[in-house]
C-alpha positions as CSV (number, residue, x, y, z in Angstrom):
1,M,131.2,239.2,-46.7
2,E,131.4,236.1,-48.9
3,I,128.4,235.5,-51.2
4,P,126.8,232.1,-50.4
5,R,128.1,229.4,-52.6
6,R,124.7,228.2,-53.8
7,L,123.5,231.4,-55.5
8,V,121.5,230.7,-58.6
9,R,123.2,232.3,-61.7
10,A,122.6,232.2,-65.4
11,L,124.8,229.8,-67.3
12,Q,125.1,229.3,-71.0
13,L,124.4,225.6,-71.0
14,G,122.7,225.5,-74.4
15,T,119.0,225.4,-75.3
16,V,118.3,221.8,-74.4
17,I,119.3,219.3,-71.8
18,V,119.3,215.6,-72.4
19,V,117.3,213.5,-69.9
20,A,117.7,209.8,-70.5
21,A,114.6,207.8,-69.7
22,V,115.0,205.6,-66.6
23,L,111.9,203.4,-67.1
24,A,110.4,204.3,-70.4
25,G,113.0,202.7,-72.6
26,C,114.2,205.7,-74.6
27,T,116.4,208.7,-74.6
28,T,114.9,212.1,-75.3
29,T,115.4,215.8,-74.9
30,V,113.5,218.4,-73.0
31,A,113.4,221.6,-74.9
32,G,113.8,225.0,-73.2
33,S,116.4,227.5,-72.2
34,A,118.9,226.5,-69.6
35,Q,117.8,229.1,-67.2
36,A,119.7,228.5,-63.9
37,A,122.4,226.5,-62.2
38,A,123.5,226.7,-58.6
39,S,127.0,227.6,-57.6
40,R,129.1,229.7,-55.3
41,P,130.0,232.5,-57.7
42,S,132.3,235.3,-56.8
43,S,131.0,238.8,-56.2
44,S,131.8,239.7,-59.7
45,H,129.4,237.1,-61.2
46,P,125.8,238.1,-62.1
47,T,123.0,236.2,-60.3
48,G,119.5,235.5,-61.2
49,T,116.4,233.5,-60.1
50,P,115.1,230.3,-61.7
51,T,111.6,230.3,-63.2
52,T,109.2,228.7,-60.8
53,G,105.9,227.0,-61.3
54,Q,104.3,223.7,-60.5
55,S,103.7,221.3,-63.4
56,T,100.3,219.7,-63.7
57,P,100.6,216.3,-61.9
58,S,99.5,213.2,-63.9
59,V,99.9,210.8,-61.0
60,P,98.7,211.0,-57.5
61,A,101.0,211.9,-54.6
62,K,102.5,209.0,-52.8
63,V,103.0,211.1,-49.7
64,P,99.6,212.6,-48.6
65,G,99.5,216.4,-49.0
66,W,102.7,216.6,-50.9
67,Q,103.3,217.9,-54.5
68,V,104.0,215.6,-57.4
69,V,107.0,216.3,-59.6
70,V,106.4,214.4,-62.9
71,A,109.5,213.9,-65.0
72,T,107.4,213.2,-68.1
73,K,110.3,212.6,-70.5
74,A,112.1,210.3,-68.0
75,G,109.0,208.3,-67.2
76,I,109.3,208.8,-63.4
77,A,107.9,210.9,-60.7
78,Y,108.7,211.9,-57.1
79,D,106.9,213.9,-54.3
80,A,108.1,217.2,-52.8
81,P,106.9,218.7,-49.5
82,P,104.3,221.4,-49.7
83,D,106.7,224.1,-48.7
84,W,109.1,223.4,-51.6
85,K,108.7,225.2,-55.0
86,V,108.4,222.9,-58.0
87,Q,110.2,224.4,-61.0
88,T,108.8,224.4,-64.5
89,P,110.0,221.2,-66.4
90,D,112.3,223.2,-68.7
91,T,114.1,225.0,-65.9
92,V,117.7,223.7,-65.6
93,V,119.4,223.7,-62.1
94,G,122.6,222.2,-60.9
95,F,126.1,222.9,-59.6
96,Q,129.4,224.0,-61.1
97,D,133.0,223.7,-60.2
98,P,135.2,226.7,-59.2
99,Q,136.2,227.2,-62.8
100,G,132.5,227.5,-63.8
101,N,132.2,224.1,-65.5
102,P,128.9,222.4,-64.8
103,V,129.3,219.3,-62.5
104,V,125.6,218.2,-62.8
105,T,122.6,219.8,-64.4
106,M,119.0,218.7,-63.8
107,N,115.5,219.2,-64.9
108,Y,112.3,218.4,-63.0
109,A,113.6,220.3,-60.0
110,A,112.2,221.5,-56.7
111,V,113.7,224.1,-54.4
112,Y,113.3,224.7,-50.6
113,K,113.7,228.1,-49.0
114,A,114.6,230.0,-52.1
115,G,116.0,233.4,-51.2
116,Y,116.7,232.4,-47.5
117,C,119.9,234.5,-47.5
118,T,118.9,238.2,-47.2
119,G,119.8,240.1,-50.3
120,H,120.5,237.0,-52.4
121,S,117.3,235.9,-54.1
122,G,119.0,233.0,-55.8
123,S,120.0,231.3,-52.5
124,F,118.3,228.1,-51.3
125,R,118.4,225.6,-48.5
126,A,117.7,222.5,-50.5
127,E,117.2,221.3,-54.0
128,S,116.2,218.2,-56.0
129,G,116.3,217.2,-59.7
130,I,116.5,214.5,-62.3
131,N,119.0,213.7,-65.1
132,S,121.4,210.9,-66.2
133,V,125.1,210.1,-66.2
134,P,127.1,207.8,-68.5
135,T,128.3,205.5,-65.7
136,A,126.5,202.2,-66.1
137,D,127.1,200.8,-62.6
138,P,124.5,202.2,-60.2
139,G,126.6,202.0,-57.1
140,Q,129.6,203.8,-58.8
141,A,127.3,206.3,-60.5
142,A,125.7,207.3,-57.2
143,S,128.9,207.4,-55.3
144,D,130.9,209.4,-57.9
145,L,128.1,211.9,-58.5
146,A,127.4,212.4,-54.7
147,Q,131.1,213.3,-54.2
148,K,131.2,215.7,-57.1
149,V,128.0,217.5,-56.1
150,A,129.2,217.7,-52.5
151,M,132.5,219.4,-53.5
152,A,130.8,221.7,-56.1
153,A,128.0,222.8,-53.8
154,Y,129.8,223.3,-50.5
155,T,133.3,224.5,-51.3
156,N,133.7,228.0,-49.9
157,G,136.5,229.7,-51.8
158,S,139.5,227.3,-51.2
159,V,137.9,225.7,-48.2
160,T,136.4,222.3,-49.1
161,P,133.9,220.4,-47.0
162,T,134.7,217.2,-45.1
163,V,132.7,214.5,-46.8
164,T,131.7,211.2,-45.0
165,A,130.9,209.1,-48.0
166,G,128.0,206.7,-47.5
167,T,127.9,203.1,-48.7
168,P,125.6,202.4,-51.7
169,Q,122.4,200.8,-50.6
170,P,120.0,198.9,-52.9
171,I,116.8,200.5,-53.9
172,T,114.0,199.3,-56.1
173,V,111.9,201.7,-58.2
174,A,109.0,200.3,-60.3
175,G,110.8,196.9,-60.4
176,D,114.2,198.4,-61.4
177,N,117.1,197.7,-59.1
178,G,119.3,200.7,-58.4
179,M,121.5,202.2,-55.6
180,V,121.1,205.2,-53.3
181,V,124.0,206.9,-51.6
182,R,123.9,209.4,-48.8
183,D,126.9,211.6,-48.1
184,T,127.2,213.6,-44.9
185,L,129.1,216.8,-45.0
186,T,130.8,219.1,-42.4
187,V,131.1,222.6,-43.8
188,T,133.3,225.5,-42.6
189,P,130.9,228.5,-42.8
190,Q,132.4,231.6,-44.5
191,S,129.3,233.8,-43.9
192,S,126.2,233.9,-41.8
193,C,124.3,232.3,-44.7
194,D,126.4,229.1,-44.8
195,P,125.3,226.0,-42.9
196,P,127.6,223.9,-40.6
197,G,126.6,220.8,-42.4
198,A,124.8,219.3,-45.4
199,E,123.6,216.0,-46.9
200,V,123.7,214.8,-50.5
201,Y,121.5,212.0,-51.7
202,V,121.9,210.4,-55.1
203,V,119.7,207.6,-56.5
204,A,121.0,205.9,-59.6
205,L,118.9,203.5,-61.7
206,P,120.1,201.7,-64.8
207,L,118.8,203.0,-68.1
208,A,116.4,200.9,-70.2
209,Q,119.1,200.3,-72.8
210,P,121.8,198.1,-71.1
211,N,125.2,199.6,-70.3
212,T,124.4,203.1,-71.5
213,G,124.4,204.8,-68.1
214,C,122.1,205.5,-65.2
215,G,119.3,207.9,-64.5
216,V,119.8,209.8,-61.4
217,M,117.8,211.7,-58.8
218,V,119.9,214.2,-56.7
219,V,118.8,215.8,-53.4
220,V,121.1,218.4,-51.8
221,A,120.2,220.0,-48.4
222,D,121.8,222.2,-45.8
223,Q,121.8,220.8,-42.3
224,G,122.4,222.2,-38.8
225,T,120.3,225.4,-39.2
226,P,116.9,226.2,-37.8
227,D,115.4,226.4,-41.2
228,A,117.0,223.3,-42.7
229,A,114.9,220.6,-44.4
230,A,114.2,217.7,-42.1
231,D,116.2,214.6,-43.0
232,Q,113.0,212.5,-42.6
233,E,111.4,214.6,-45.4
234,L,114.5,214.1,-47.6
235,Q,114.3,210.4,-47.2
236,Q,110.5,210.5,-48.0
237,M,111.3,212.3,-51.2
238,I,113.8,209.5,-52.1
239,G,111.3,206.8,-51.1
240,S,108.5,208.4,-53.3
241,L,110.5,207.9,-56.5
242,R,108.3,205.8,-58.9
243,A,107.1,205.3,-62.4
244,G,105.2,208.4,-63.5
């Protein structure tokens, strides 16, 4: 049986991850060990589970009854549904390519249905997080990262997903004009734990210092299974992004 491609495994990513501020006008670092990144490792790779724990919210939830994920160093916040697990701020999650190279790493993450695949505690149905990319154009940044995440998260062995790329759409967060992309995926399941489809959302906002890159929010979710995250909730998460 193939191991699910989104198992959480320990990666040597260094002791800090850079999170460029989207709205606060600075670039800073979040100290802490790089504890976890999502991938589809082979059966010979060790797996582990990210540290979980909800950070103390400093802003009220925009969606009633939801949890607040405050990206303190980035100056933004978003809401996660009550049945998602908010990770500690220094937990690093993300995706890697088949060669083990990180494609995207993120802080300020939330995970849905951790351990859904029996016997694989690092599996999950959906994930969100915050970081930055060097691409300055928000539309290009969102499109490029969505494609990379789709391929890294949903390639099963040598079988790649079919990706229907979305067109970048304008989004405004706390007065900053950015872009959001939604890619829809058709997946060829290789095990009973794999979904038939998925969605990847990427929001890209220009950094406070012009032409230095974009801050990004990534939301990745299995679709087409009884326990999949509702697309309406995924869109609400995106819509809740704000200054924090």
